[in-house]
Steps between C-alpha positions, in 0.01 A plus 500: 500500500139467609488868597636593158237289330224654712626849413530411135140384478381815672274321747554350840256221480541411864391855597203472257408169660526655845254776405262234363523301828434818703195574288378143556557531873334839526194443277430126481610340824409576857743705699322461834309197617245519785403176669261557791290199588289417196582829334785478249566798276785626288595862413708598201773763516314753289213486755717599794422874495129413546592268788714768662217751483224249593648212704168310492570438127765251607226290664215550255686566175552805293170563323331762284518771765878530477526601134699818547761335716524198267541707190746740658732238640468273198607785274793573731600133484481501120707821485765352723521187288522704177777709651689188603455357152589822310882447499446163335276645231749769406696447175818299526736796460307733730652599831317290750700590801277791614195275495664213685382630837141449383560130557500566876152658494297177540703407808461847641126492455472159667716613793284814538176299500641246748600780731156657475333162570711434812475859620133522427191421697208706614591775744266704709580868568517496878621863509177619340295414809366809675555371855697241693207257531447480127877479441515205740215326316664562168830361631324191623329452165833553326664227716214261429514577127877447495462159668236397247723616212796307636291182525365555148850557359610154616266353242644692206795355314695582188368327187676359192466836322701670773780244481517495119493880460748555792752254354465642149524859638819416688658342195396793280636755747833315525530480120410868469756606758759278334430666169571837665830375640629304199563790262694686769711191572566450128598865457738500798672173390532625142665830587876493533642552849586862548 
């Protein structure tokens, strides 16, 4: 009954609310919180590309020098949100099934960024050293750098924006995948047994 009413109105208001919560989590709330002694700083989701390219931005903040990364990733975030919202903006009679997978895009982007953050870190090219002595020094520097990054990572936690947008992204993905499955289930139950 509720599903019929939602289909009749042409909008899935829960999905629209999910997209709104994701936008709030990505653009208004901090996704990463750094607490290191007296330094306390938050980073929003749309700033993560700048942080990935310049890890010091996590400590000092994303400033004016990161304009290209900010604009690029912010536009990608907006495009993903519009794509996720598009099936809800389509007219009531339109076939929304092909666009239902777009509801999984915010979750996919968040998973991709989380994987990049956890895989990331500064790496030195040890193989580029011309001799064994320099390669050994570079390897020592890489080991020290890795230890420093591991210590630093212990002071970074997920913020409210990450929790809000992750929860809304999961709900939106589940609803989108259910929308894909529901018409097939209705068709198979409506057809007479052969």
